[in-house]
NULUM-28122 format. One record per residue: x, y, z of N, C-alpha, C in turn; residue number from 1. Coordinates in steps of 0.05 Angstrom, whole numbers. Atoms other than C-alpha are relative to their C-alpha. Layout:
REC      nxx      nyy      nzz     caxx     cayy     cazz      cxx      cyy      czz   seq
REC        X        Y        Z        X        Y        Z        X        Y        Z   NUM
...
//
This chain:
REC      nxx      nyy      nzz     caxx     cayy     cazz      cxx      cyy      czz   seq
REC        6       26      -12      -18      327     -526      -30       -5       -3     1
REC       28        2        7      -84      300     -552      -13      -26       10     2
REC       13       26       -8      -96      228     -528      -13        3       27     3
REC       14       -3      -25     -148      227     -473        4      -23       19     4
REC       -5       21      -19     -114      172     -434        6       12       28     5
REC       -6       -9      -27     -107      177     -359       18      -20       13     6
REC      -19       18      -12      -46      146     -327       -7       -5       29     7
REC        4        7      -28      -57      110     -261       27        1       13     8
REC      -26       -3      -13        1      133     -218       -2      -11       28     9
REC        2       13      -26        9       86     -160       24        6       17    10
REC      -23       -4      -18       53       96      -99       18      -23        2    11
REC      -18       22       -4      114       55      -86       -2      -10       28    12
REC        6        6      -27       88       44      -19       14      -23       12    13
REC       -7       22      -16      100       -9       32        0      -26      -16    14
REC        3       27       11      114      -80       13      -21      -14       16    15
REC       23       10      -14       47     -108       31       -6      -29       -7    16
REC        4       28        8       23     -180       34      -24      -14       11    17
REC       25       13       -8      -45     -214       36      -11      -17      -22    18
REC       13       14       22      -86     -265       -1      -30        1        2    19
REC       29       -1        1     -158     -269       22      -10       26       13    20
REC       10      -25       -9     -204     -213       43        6        5       29    21
REC       -6       -8      -27     -179     -177      105      -15       25        7    22
REC       12      -24       -6     -217     -134      126       19       23        2    23
REC      -23       -3       16      -73       38      424       23        6       15    24
REC      -21       -9      -16      -20       41      440       26      -14       -3    25
REC      -27        9       -1       52       30      452        1      -24       17    26
REC        4       24      -17       49      -42      474       19      -22       -6    27
REC      -17       23        2      100      -95      485      -16      -24       11    28
REC       15       23       -9       71     -165      491        6       -6       28    29
REC       -4        7      -27       60     -183      562       -6       22       20    30
REC        7      -22      -17       46     -114      590      -30        6       -3    31
REC       29       -6        1      -23      -83      602       -4       28       -9    32
REC        4      -27       11      -53      -23      568      -30        8        0    33
REC       27      -11        4     -115       21      564        1       17      -25    34
REC        3      -15       25     -134       74      514       25       16       -8    35
REC      -22      -16        9      -70      115      513       22      -16      -12    36
REC      -19       15       17      -11       73      493       16      -18       16    37
REC      -15       19      -15        7       19      538       -9      -28       -8    38
REC        5       26       11       11      -55      522      -18      -18       16    39
REC       18       19      -13      -36     -111      537       10      -28       -5    40
REC      -10       27        3      -21     -184      546       -9      -11      -26    41
REC        6       13       26      -18     -222      481      -23      -20        3    42
REC       22       18       -1      -82     -258      467        8      -28       -8    43
REC      -10       26        8      -41     -313      437      -18      -14      -21    44
REC       15       14       20      -65     -364      387       -9      -27       12    45
REC        9       27       -8     -106     -427      398       17      -21      -14    46
REC      -15       21       12      -80     -494      376        1        5      -30    47
REC       -4       -7       28      -51     -485      306      -17      -19      -17    48
REC       16       17       17     -101     -510      254       17      -10      -24    49
REC      -14       11       24      -79     -553      195      -13       10      -25    50
REC       11      -10       26      -87     -528      124      -11      -23      -16    51
REC       13       22       14     -136     -571       85       -7        8      -29    52
REC        5       -9       28     -139     -530       20       18      -13      -20    53
REC      -17       10       22     -109     -549      -47       27       15        0    54
REC      -26      -14        3      -35     -534      -58       -2       23      -19    55
REC        1      -24       17      -24     -465      -88       27        3      -14    56
REC      -26       -3       14       30     -461     -142       14       26        7    57
REC      -15      -23       -7       85     -414     -124        4        3       30    58
REC       -2       -1      -29       76     -424      -49       10      -26       11    59
REC      -10       24      -13      107     -474       -1      -22      -20        3    60
REC       20       21       -2       72     -541        4      -16        1       26    61
REC       13       -2      -26       57     -530       77        4       29       11    62
REC       -3      -27      -12       45     -465      116       23        0       20    63
REC      -21       -4      -20      102     -438      158      -12        1       28    64
REC       14       -1      -25       52     -426      214      -30        7       -5    65
REC       28       -6        4      -22     -415      225      -12       11       26    66
REC       15      -11      -22      -72     -380      271      -28      -10       -1    67
REC       29        7       -1     -139     -408      293      -16       25        4    68
REC       19      -22       -6     -199     -362      296       -1        4       30    69
REC        2       -6      -29     -199     -328      364      -28       -2       10    70
REC       27        4      -11     -257     -343      409      -16       26        2    71
REC       15      -25       -5     -274     -270      423       -9       13      -25    72
REC        7      -15       24     -273     -242      353       18       -9      -23    73
REC      -16        7       24     -248     -252      282       25       18       -1    74
REC      -23      -16        5     -180     -227      261       -3       13      -28    75
REC        2      -15       25     -179     -174      207       27       13       -7    76
REC      -23      -15        7     -126     -139      167       -3       29        8    77
REC        1      -27      -10     -108      -68      187       -9       20      -21    78
REC        8      -21       19     -129       -2      155       23       12      -14    79
REC      -20      -14       15      -91       43      108        5       28       12    80
REC       -5      -25      -14      -57      101      144       -3       25      -18    81
REC        0      -23       18      -53      147       83      -28        6      -12    82
REC       27       -4       12     -127      139       63      -18       14       20    83
REC       20      -13      -18     -182      183       91      -20      -20       11    84
REC       18       19      -14     -235      153      136      -21      -12      -18    85
REC       21       10       18     -286      146       80       11      -15      -24    86
REC      -12       14       22     -237      110       34       17      -24        9    87
REC      -15       23      -10     -214       50       74       -5      -26      -15    88
REC        6       24       15     -249       -3       32       -5      -24       17    89
REC        7       25      -15     -266      -74       51       25      -16        7    90
REC      -25       16       -5     -197     -107       44       21       18       12    91
REC      -20      -16      -13     -145      -80       92       28       -9       -9    92
REC      -28        6        5      -70      -88       95       10      -19       22    93
REC      -10       19      -20      -40     -149      130       30        3        5    94
REC      -29        1       -2       35     -142      116       11       28        5    95
REC      -15      -25       -5       81      -89      144       29       -8        3    96
REC      -27        8        0      153     -100      126        2      -30        1    97
REC       -3       29       -3      172     -170      150      -18      -11       21    98
REC       19        8      -20      112     -176      195      -29        2      -11    99
REC       29       -2        6       36     -185      192      -14       15       24   100
REC       15      -14      -20      -12     -139      229      -30       -7       -2   101
REC       28        8        0      -80     -168      247      -14       13       24   102
REC       15      -16      -19     -135     -134      287      -25      -15       10   103
REC       25       10      -12     -189     -159      335      -18       24        8   104
REC       19      -19       -9     -251     -118      346      -16      -12       23   105
REC       13       11      -24     -273     -133      418      -21       19       11   106
REC       20      -20       -9     -323      -76      422      -26      -14        6   107
REC       26       12       -7     -389      -95      456      -21        9      -21   108
REC       22       -8       17     -451      -96      414      -17       22       13   109
REC       16      -23      -10     -491      -32      421      -29       -3      -10   110
REC       28        2        7     -567      -37      422      -10       26      -12   111
REC       11      -23       12     -607       10      379      -14       17       21   112
REC       11      -18      -19     -627       71      419       16        3       26   113
REC      -17       -2      -24     -571       62      470        9       29        4   114
REC       -7      -28       -6     -558      129      505       25        2       18   115
REC      -23       -1      -18     -502      111      554       26       -1      -16   116
REC      -26        1       13     -429      122      535        9      -29       -3   117
REC      -10       27        6     -396       61      503       30        2       -4   118
REC      -29        1        5     -324       38      495        6      -20      -22   119
REC      -10       17       21     -297       12      430       27      -12        8   120
REC      -24       14      -10     -241      -39      441       13      -15      -23   121
REC      -14       13       22     -190      -59      388       27       -9       10   122
REC      -26       11       -7     -128     -103      395       14       -7      -26   123
REC      -16        6       23      -74     -104      342       22      -19        7   124
REC      -21       20       -6      -26     -164      338       20        1      -23   125
REC      -22       -2       20       41     -157      303       16      -26        1   126
REC      -12       27        1       67     -225      282       25        0      -19   127
REC      -22        5       18      135     -244      254       -9      -17      -23   128
REC       11       13       23      120     -265      183       11      -28       -4   129
REC      -12       26        5      168     -324      182       -7      -21       21   130
REC        3       19      -22      154     -355      250      -28        1       13   131
REC       26       -3      -13       86     -328      273        3        9       29   132
REC       -4      -10      -27      117     -304      339      -12       28        2   133
REC       12      -26       -3       78     -244      365       21       19       11   134
REC      -21      -20       -8      126     -185      368      -11       21       19   135
REC       11      -21      -17       79     -135      400      -30        0       -2   136
REC       29       -3        0        7     -123      419       -7       29        5   137
REC        9      -27       -3      -29      -57      413      -30        0        7   138
REC       28       -2       -8      -94      -41      449      -10       29        0   139
REC       12      -26        2     -139       18      436      -29       -2       12   140
REC       27       -1      -11     -201       35      477      -10       29       -3   141
REC       11      -26        5     -244       94      455      -28        3       11   142
REC       26       -5      -11     -303      121      494      -15       19      -19   143
REC       16      -17       18     -360      151      452      -29       -1        9   144
REC       29       -2       -6     -433      171      457      -15       -9      -24   145
REC       14       10       24     -475      128      410      -24       17       -9   146
REC       22      -18        8     -530      181      411       10       22      -17   147
REC      -11      -23       14     -483      231      380       19       -8      -23   148
REC      -19        7       20     -434      192      337        0      -30       -5   149
REC       -3       28        6     -422      126      303       23      -12       16   150
REC      -22       13      -15     -377       74      336       26        3      -15   151
REC      -26       -1       13     -303       82      322        6      -25      -17   152
REC       -6       22       18     -276       38      266       28      -12        5   153
REC      -26       13       -4     -220      -13      275       19        8      -22   154
REC      -17       -7       23     -195        8      205       16       26        5   155
REC      -12      -26       -4     -178       77      232       19        1       24   156
REC      -16        0      -25     -144       58      298       24      -18       -1   157
REC      -23       18        4      -97        2      276        5       -1      -30   158
REC       -4       -3       28      -65       16      209       29       -6       -9   159
REC      -26        3       11       -6        3      163        6       25      -17   160
REC       -8      -24       15       32       63      135       29       -1       -6   161
REC      -29       -2        4      102       88      122       11       22       18   162
REC      -14      -19      -17      152      125      165       13       21      -18   163
REC      -11      -23       14      189      188      146       20       -7      -22   164
REC      -19        8       20      242      150      107      -12      -17      -21   165
REC       13       17       19      191      112       67       -2      -29        7   166
REC        1       28       -8      198       47      105      -27       -7       12   167
REC       26        8      -11      137        6      127       -2        5       30   168
REC        3       -6      -29      108       24      195      -29       -6        8   169
REC       26        3      -12       49       11      241       -9       27       11   170
REC       11      -24      -12        4       69      260      -22       -8       20   171
REC       21        4      -21      -37       67      325      -11       27        8   172
REC       13      -24       -9      -88      121      339      -14       -6       27   173
REC       12        4      -27     -102      120      414      -19       22        7   174
REC       20      -20      -10     -160      155      448        4        5       29   175
REC        0       -8      -28     -156      193      513      -23       19        5   176
REC       24      -17       -2     -227      219      518      -10        0       28   177
REC       12       -2      -27     -260      244      581      -28       12       -2   178
REC       28       -9        0     -334      256      597       -2       27       14   179
REC        6      -25      -14     -363      323      618       -6       -6       29   180
REC        5        5      -29     -364      329      694        1       27       14   181
REC        0      -25      -13     -385      389      735        4       23      -19   182
REC       -6      -22       18     -354      451      704       17       -8      -23   183
REC      -18        9       21     -308      410      659      -15      -11      -24   184
REC       12       10       25     -328      400      587       13      -27       -7   185
REC      -12       25       11     -318      333      552       24        7      -16   186
REC      -25       -4       14     -249      327      522        6      -23      -18   187
REC       -8       20       20     -223      290      461       29        3       -5   188
REC      -29        0        6     -150      272      453        7      -24      -16   189
REC       -9       22       17     -120      230      398       30        0       -1   190
REC      -29        2        0      -49      204      401        8      -17      -24   191
REC      -10       14       24      -15      184      335       28      -11        7   192
REC      -26       12       -6       42      135      348        7      -20      -22   193
REC       -8       18       22       82       98      295       22      -18       11   194
REC      -19       21       -9      123       34      304       12      -13      -25   195
REC      -14       15       20      174       -2      262      -12      -29       -1   196
REC        9       28        0      157      -74      239       11      -17       22   197
REC      -12       15      -23      202      -97      296      -16        4       25   198
REC       16       -7      -23      153      -66      345       12       24       15   199
REC      -13      -23      -13      201       -9      365      -16       26       -7   200
REC       13      -25        4      168       59      374       17       19      -17   201
REC      -14      -19       17      187      111      321       -6       29        8   202
REC        7      -27       -7      150      173      345      -29        2        7   203
REC       28       -3       -9       86      200      375       -7       30        1   204
REC       11      -28       -2       43      264      371      -29       -2        9   205
REC       27        0      -11      -21      283      407      -14       25       -9   206
REC       17      -22        9      -79      327      385      -25        0       18   207
REC       20       -1      -20     -134      352      430      -27       12       -9   208
REC       27       -7        8     -197      362      389      -10      -20      -21   209
REC       12       19       18     -245      323      345       10        3      -29   210
REC       -9       -4       27     -219      354      281       25      -17       -7   211
REC      -26       14        4     -153      316      290       -2      -30        7   212
REC        3       28      -10     -183      248      308        5      -21      -21   213
REC       -2       21       20     -181      212      241       13       10      -26   214
REC      -14      -12       23     -132      247      195       18      -20      -14   215
REC      -20       17       14      -91      212      141       28        5        9   216
REC      -28       -2       -7      -18      199      156       16       -8      -24   217
REC      -15        5       25       29      204       96       30        3        7   218
REC      -29        0       -5      103      185      105        6       12       28   219
REC       -6       -8      -27      102      195      180       -9       28        7   220
REC       10      -27       -4       66      262      174      -31        0        1   221
REC       29       -2       -2       -5      278      197       -9       23      -19   222
REC       11      -20       19      -44      314      141      -21       16       15   223
REC       17      -16      -17      -75      371      181      -25       10      -16   224
REC       24       -9       14     -146      396      166        5       26      -16   225
REC       -2      -23       16     -154      448      112      -20       -1      -23   226
REC       19        0       22     -197      470       54       11      -14      -25   227
REC       -8       18       22     -195      428       -9       19       13      -19   228
REC      -16      -13       21     -162      480      -53       23       17       11   229
REC      -22      -15      -12     -113      511       -3       25      -18        2   230
REC      -23       16       -8      -42      490       12       -6      -14       26   231
REC        5       16      -24      -41      436       65       26       -4       15   232
REC      -23        4      -17        5      426      123        2      -29        9   233
REC       -5       27      -10       36      358      141       18        3       24   234
REC      -15       -3      -25       60      355      213       14      -27        6   235
REC      -15       25       -6      115      303      228       -7      -11       27   236
REC        5       14      -25       97      252      281       26       -1       16   237
REC      -24       -1      -17      145      260      339       16       26       -2   238
REC      -13      -26        1      165      331      320       17        3      -25   239
REC      -16       -6       24      204      365      265      -13       22      -16   240
REC       10      -22       17      193      415      209      -24       -9      -16   241
REC       24        6       16      124      417      177        6        2      -30   242
REC       -1       -3       29      116      406      103      -26       14       -9   243
REC       23      -14       11       70      452       63       -1       -5      -30   244
REC        3        8       28       43      427       -4      -28        7      -10   245
REC       27       -3       10      -15      441      -50      -17      -24        8   246
REC       18       21      -11      -76      401      -27        2      -26      -15   247
REC        1       24       16      -77      352      -85       27      -16        1   248
REC      -25       14       -2       -3      336      -75        5      -10       28   249
REC       -5        8      -28       -3      333        1      -12      -27        6   250
REC       13       25       -7      -51      275        2        9      -23      -18   251
REC       -8       21       18      -18      236      -55       21      -18       12   252
REC      -20       18       -9       22      174      -39       26        5      -15   253
REC      -25       -8       14       94      193      -53       14      -23      -14   254
REC      -19       18       14      143      158     -100       27        4       12   255
REC      -28       -3       -8      215      144      -81        4       -3       30   256
REC       -8        4      -28      252      143      -15       -2       27       15   257
REC        2      -24      -17      253      193       43      -28       11       -2   258
REC       27      -12        3      196      243       37       -9       -3      -29   259
REC        7        8       27      197      225      -37       -9       23      -18   260
REC        7      -18       22      167      258      -98      -29       -6       -8   261
REC       27        3       11       97      270     -127       -1       13      -27   262
REC        3      -12       27       79      282     -200      -24       19       -1   263
REC       22      -18        5       36      340     -221       -5        1      -30   264
REC        6        2       29        0      334     -288        2      -29       -8   265
REC        1       28        8      -14      269     -325       19       -7      -22   266
REC      -19        6       21       38      275     -379      -12       -4      -28   267
REC       13        4       26      -14      268     -434      -15       25       -8   268
REC       16      -24        6      -64      325     -431       16       25        9   269
REC      -17      -22       -9      -11      369     -397       27      -12        8   270
REC      -27       11       -7       64      361     -384        0       -9       29   271
REC       -4       10      -27       84      322     -323       23       15       14   272
REC      -20      -15      -16      122      360     -269        6      -16       25   273
REC       -7       15      -24      160      325     -213        7       19       23   274
REC       -2      -18      -23      155      357     -144       15      -15       22   275
REC      -14       10      -23      203      346      -86      -18        6       25   276
REC       18       -4      -23      157      335      -25       14       14       23   277
REC      -15      -12      -22      212      356       23        1       31       -1   278
REC       -3      -29        3      216      427       -6      -24       12      -14   279
REC       22      -11       16      154      434      -49        8       10      -27   280
REC      -10      -11       25      198      454     -107       -1      -19      -23   281
REC        0       16       24      194      430     -179       28       -8       -7   282
REC      -26       10        7      252      386     -201        4       -1      -30   283
REC       -2        2       29      238      374     -275      -28       -4      -12   284
REC       25        5       15      183      370     -327        6      -17      -24   285
REC       -5       17       23      174      323     -385        7       16      -25   286
REC       -8      -17       23      181      382     -433       30        5       -1   287
REC      -29       -4       -1      254      387     -411       15      -26       -7   288
REC      -14       26        5      269      313     -425        0       -6      -30   289
REC       -2        9       28      289      281     -491      -13      -27       -3   290
REC       13       26        4      242      226     -513       18      -19      -15   291
REC      -15       19       16      270      161     -543       -2        6      -30   292
REC       -2       -7       29      291      167     -616      -24      -11      -16   293
REC       23       11       15      235      121     -640      -25       17        3   294
REC       24      -17       -5      183      166     -608        3       27      -15   295
REC       -5      -25       14      215      229     -637       -6       -3      -30   296
REC        4        5       28      214      198     -706      -29       -2       -8   297
REC       28        3        6      139      184     -701      -15       26        1   298
REC       15      -25       -5      119      254     -679        3       21      -21   299
REC       -3      -23       17      107      318     -716       22       18       11   300
REC      -22      -17       -8      165      367     -715      -11       22       19   301
REC        8      -21      -19      160      412     -654      -23       -8       19   302
REC       22        8      -17      103      373     -623       10      -16       24   303
REC       -8       14      -24      111      349     -551      -10      -28        1   304
REC        8       28       -3      110      275     -538      -15       -4       27   305
REC       13        7      -25       66      243     -484       19      -17       17   306
REC      -17       16      -18       99      212     -423      -16       -8       25   307
REC       16        9      -22       59      170     -373       18      -13       21   308
REC      -18        8      -21       91      156     -306      -11      -23       17   309
REC        7       23      -17       90       91     -266       23       -5       20   310
REC      -21        4      -19      129       74     -202       16      -24       -5   311
REC      -17       23        0      188       28     -199        7       -6       29   312
REC       -8        3      -28      228       19     -135       22       20        5   313
REC      -20      -20       -7      274       66      -97       -7       27      -13   314
REC        4      -26       12      283      133     -132        0       -1      -30   315
REC        2        4       29      268      107     -202      -30       -3       -7   316
REC       27        3       10      205      106     -244        0       -9      -29   317
REC        3        7       28      179       82     -311      -15       23      -14   318
REC       14      -19       17      161      133     -364       -6      -15      -26   319
REC        8       11       26      121      106     -423       -4       22      -19   320
REC        0      -22       19      135      153     -480      -15       -8      -25   321
REC       14        5       25       91      159     -542       -3       27      -15   322
REC        6      -24       16       83      209     -599      -29        8        4   323
REC       27       -9       -3       22      252     -592      -18      -11      -22   324
REC       18       12       19      -37      216     -624        6      -29       -7   325
REC       -8       28        5       -1      149     -625       -3      -16       26   326
REC        1       18      -23      -12       89     -579       23      -19        0   327
REC      -25       16        0       56       58     -596       19       14       20   328
REC      -16      -13      -21       98       71     -534       27      -14        3   329
REC      -26       10       -8      171       61     -512        3        3       30   330
REC       -2        0      -29      183       42     -440       29        8        8   331
REC      -26       -8       -9      241       77     -404        1        0       30   332
REC       -5       -3      -28      271       80     -335       13       27        5   333
REC      -11      -27       -5      283      149     -306        6        4       30   334
REC       -6       -7      -27      313      179     -243      -20       21        9   335
REC       21      -18      -10      259      213     -201       10       28        6   336
REC      -10      -27       -8      303      270     -176        9       16      -24   337
REC      -11      -15       22      335      289     -242      -15       -2      -26   338
REC       13        6       25      291      260     -296       18      -13      -20   339
REC      -19       12       19      353      229     -328      -10      -28       -8   340
REC        7       26       10      339      169     -372       22      -20        7   341
REC      -19       21       -9      373      107     -342        0      -24      -18   342
REC        1       23       18      350       55     -392      -23        5      -19   343
REC       21       -1       20      309       52     -457       -9      -29       -6   344
REC        9       27        1      266      -10     -460      -17       -6      -25   345
REC       14       10       23      218      -46     -506      -24       18       -8   346
REC       25      -13        9      158      -21     -546      -24      -15       13   347
REC       25       12       -8       87      -33     -522      -22       16      -12   348
REC       23      -15       11       17      -12     -543      -17       10       23   349
REC       16      -12      -21      -22       35     -498      -29       -3       -7   350
REC       29        0        4      -97       33     -488       -9       29       -6   351
REC        7      -26        9     -132       91     -521      -14       17       22   352
REC       15      -14      -20     -179      109     -464        3      -12       28   353
REC        2        8      -28     -178      106     -388       21      -22        7   354
REC      -22       19       -7     -110       72     -377       -1       -7       29   355
REC        1        8      -27     -117       31     -314       20      -22        7   356
REC      -20       20       -5      -66      -25     -322       26       14        8   357
REC      -26      -11       -9        1      -13     -288       21      -22       -2   358
REC      -21       20       -1       68      -48     -293        2      -14       27   359
REC       -6       15      -24       80     -103     -242       30       -3        3   360
REC      -29       -2       -3      150      -96     -214       10      -19       22   361
REC      -12       18      -21      194     -146     -176        8       17       24   362
REC       -7      -15      -24      209     -126     -104       27       14       -1   363
REC      -26      -13        3      281     -110     -123        1       21      -22   364
REC        3      -21       21      257      -65     -180       15       -6      -26   365
REC      -16        6       23      299     -100     -233      -16      -11      -24   366
REC       16       12       21      243     -134     -273      -28       11        1   367
REC       28      -10        1      176     -108     -296      -15      -14      -23   368
REC       18       11       20      117     -136     -335      -24       18       -2   369
REC       24      -16        4       60      -97     -365      -16      -11      -23   370
REC       18        6       23        0     -110     -409      -21       22       -1   371
REC       19      -23        2      -34      -45     -427      -24       -7      -16   372
REC       23        6       17      -77      -72     -483        4      -23      -20   373
REC       -3       20       21      -46     -118     -535       23      -19        7   374
REC      -19       20       -7       -5     -170     -498       21       10       20   375
REC      -20       -6      -21       45     -172     -440       28        1      -12   376
REC      -28       -1        6      118     -154     -445       15        3       26   377
REC      -17       -1      -24      173     -164     -393       27       11       -8   378
REC      -26      -11        7      238     -126     -390       16        5       26   379
REC      -19       -7      -21      300     -112     -348        1       30        3   380
REC        2      -29       -3      290      -42     -320       28       14        2   381
REC      -27      -12       -2      366      -32     -310       12        4      -27   382
REC      -12       -1       27      384      -44     -383      -20        7      -22   383
REC       20       -3       21      319      -39     -421       -4      -25      -17   384
REC        1       24       16      330     -109     -449      -27      -14        3   385
REC       25       15       -1      266     -145     -467        5      -29        8   386
REC       -3       27      -10      259     -212     -431      -18      -19      -14   387
REC       19       16       15      197     -240     -464      -24       16       -8   388
REC       24      -14        9      134     -220     -500      -22      -21       -5   389
REC       23       18        5       65     -252     -504       -3       -5      -30   390
REC        3        7       28       57     -289     -569      -30       -2       -8   391
REC       27       -1       11       -4     -290     -614      -17      -24        9   392
REC       15       24       -8      -23     -361     -593        1       -5       31   393
REC        0        2      -29      -12     -348     -518      -27       10       11   394
REC       22      -12      -15      -68     -337     -468        8       29        7   395
REC       -6      -28       -7      -73     -263     -451       10        0       29   396
REC      -13       -1      -26      -26     -250     -392       -5       28       12   397
REC        5      -25      -15      -51     -197     -343       15       -2       27   398
REC      -16        3      -25        3     -190     -288      -14       11       24   399
REC       13       -8      -25      -21     -185     -216       20        8       22   400
REC      -20       -5      -22       38     -189     -167       24      -17       -5   401
REC      -26       14        3      111     -209     -167       11       -6       28   402
REC      -13        7      -25      149     -245     -112       30        6       -2   403
REC      -28       -4        0      220     -233      -90       16      -24       -9   404
REC      -13       25        8      236     -305     -110       -3       -4      -30   405
REC        0        2       29      223     -291     -184      -25      -11      -13   406
REC       26       10       11      150     -312     -193      -19       23       -6   407
REC       20      -20        7       94     -274     -226      -28      -14        0   408
REC       27        9        1       21     -286     -210      -15       17      -21   409
REC       13      -14       22      -24     -268     -269      -27      -12       -6   410
REC       24       10       12      -93     -274     -297        6      -11      -28   411
REC       -5       12       26      -91     -321     -357      -28       -6      -12   412
REC       27        2       11     -159     -308     -389      -19      -10       22   413
REC       19       10      -20     -206     -353     -349       13      -13       24   414
REC      -15       12      -21     -152     -379     -303       18       21       14   415
REC      -23      -14      -12     -100     -352     -254       23      -19        1   416
REC      -23       17        0      -30     -379     -257       25       14       10   417
REC      -25      -10       -9       42     -371     -237       21       -5      -21   418
REC      -20        1       20       98     -356     -286       27        6       13   419
REC      -27      -10       -7      174     -350     -279        1       27      -13   420
REC        2      -28        9      178     -275     -285       19        7      -22   421
REC      -20       -7       20      241     -273     -327       -1      -17      -25   422
REC        0       18       23      225     -330     -375      -28       -5      -12   423
REC       28        6        8      148     -335     -380       -7      -30        3   424
REC        6       28       -4      153     -409     -361      -24       -3       19   425
REC       23        5      -17       86     -433     -332        8      -19       22   426
REC       -5       17      -23       96     -459     -262      -24      -17        7   427
REC       24       15       -6       24     -479     -252      -24       18        0   428
REC       25      -15       -2      -49     -458     -251      -11       -3       28   429
REC       12        0      -26      -85     -440     -187      -25      -18        1   430
REC       24       16       -2     -139     -488     -162      -25       17       -3   431
REC       25      -15        4     -210     -468     -180      -10       10       27   432
REC       10      -12      -25     -238     -420     -128       22       12       18   433
REC      -22      -11      -16     -169     -400     -102       10       25      -14   434
REC      -10      -24       11     -147     -328     -113       30        3        4   435
REC      -28       -5       -2      -76     -305     -125        5       18       24   436
REC       -7      -19      -22      -40     -270      -67       -2       29      -10   437
REC        1      -28        6      -50     -195      -64       24       15        9   438
REC      -24      -14      -11       13     -178      -25       18      -21       14   439
REC      -20       16      -14       76     -208        5       16       18       19   440
REC      -18      -15      -17      120     -186       63       27        2      -13   441
REC      -26       -5       12      190     -162       49       17      -25        1   442
REC      -16       25       -1      217     -231       68      -16      -23      -14   443
REC       11       19       18      169     -267       21      -22      -18       11   444
REC       23       16      -11      108     -291       61      -26       14       -6   445
REC       27      -10        4       34     -283       48      -19      -15       18   446
REC       21       12      -17      -29     -298       88      -23       -9      -17   447
REC       24       10       13      -86     -341       65      -20       -7       23   448
REC       20        4      -20     -151     -344      104      -21      -21      -10   449
REC       20       20        6     -197     -405      103      -15       -7       25   450
REC       17        8      -22     -255     -420      149        8       14       26   451
REC       -6      -15      -24     -234     -366      198       28       -3       10   452
REC      -27        3       -8     -163     -391      205       19       14      -20   453
REC      -20      -13       17     -100     -357      178       24      -18       -3   454
REC      -23       17        6      -42     -392      144       21       17      -14   455
REC      -22      -15       12       26     -361      128       16      -19      -17   456
REC      -16       16       19       60     -389       66       23       16      -10   457
REC      -24      -13       12      129     -374       38       -2       -4      -30   458
REC       -1        2       29      138     -360      -36       23      -18       -8   459
REC      -21       17       10      177     -413      -72       17       15      -21   460
REC      -17      -12       20      234     -397     -120       -9       -9      -28   461
REC        7        6       28      223     -394     -195       16      -24      -10   462
//
């Protein structure tokens, strides 16, 4: 395997949904809560603002509902549960299943040089994506000493993640800290609680030291502290059997359902091996699979083909096969557990160095579009049948995101537009200055933010 390409292997994660930049406790709307996990009265929304922006192709003409900017603080998208504290980024996650999760930071401003203990205050609001009804409110209050540590971050205390079965979930990290008093030392306690998009509690676990305050949570499991090159333990929230995996696999976002699978090796510079996260055992390697006939015909006798992996939906994935030294690839659909080829699809051309483009897949996993380097191609992942291909006189199509209603948002050279995913028909170009949605909820809604207000739009049908 000689080509120095690097496949970008993305997780099949949550169905997420946002359009503009988005930046504890167990709480049912209407109850009150403090730092551990009890609910606080819903802050509610002010009078619903009207949308004054230009119509966005692919979205409903009018928003399904809207939220005005709250008087106390702005609303932000939640953090990423599986990412470490130093990798949260600027844009958060708004959508969790068929709901949106927005966060208020009500923490008081702390003056420079402040020595007295302070209390960070975050409120998470879980809204029904279709109606805007608030399903649940989560409040987290964390006491800290500004002379010894930075203020807690909203991104770490209200987050979107996945539960043990791979379904979308809310993660709330509550604080139950106490100050030193008399003979008693100061105590730090962090409670990890996960909730379904409905607001129902899924499970909870508590840890009583600072080392366990801001750990990543992967598929409903807390990634416990450990050295970078040792095996790492993942402790299930709410109890159950620990998982033990090599460090680089333990932190990886899994593919597939349940505890899922993680690939080891890139398939180009070394064979790709599929690992079952539930057992830690290897299931198959690309050296055991038979490449498509067209790839075998291109390669030297006895030389292993390259196979770059990309996620699909469920327990399936895309393998892009190519002969060693060739950038002509054949796209296939494989079963993650067995490696069995389920469909052989169209040819495409791979980029020679630093492969960063990934296939964009419809929410039901049946249609995919990719543009690695020399034009986009769309195909049916169940049969391998090519649906359309970018022509020489077409604008370059760089796919961005697909909706469950059959639309594809894409960069079209200097524009962004919406295509019918299965036919390439242009639905329309986005207004100047308007960005394409970055995510949709599982029931097809996305959030757009303008002038501090939030607007929920439904995706139209192709």
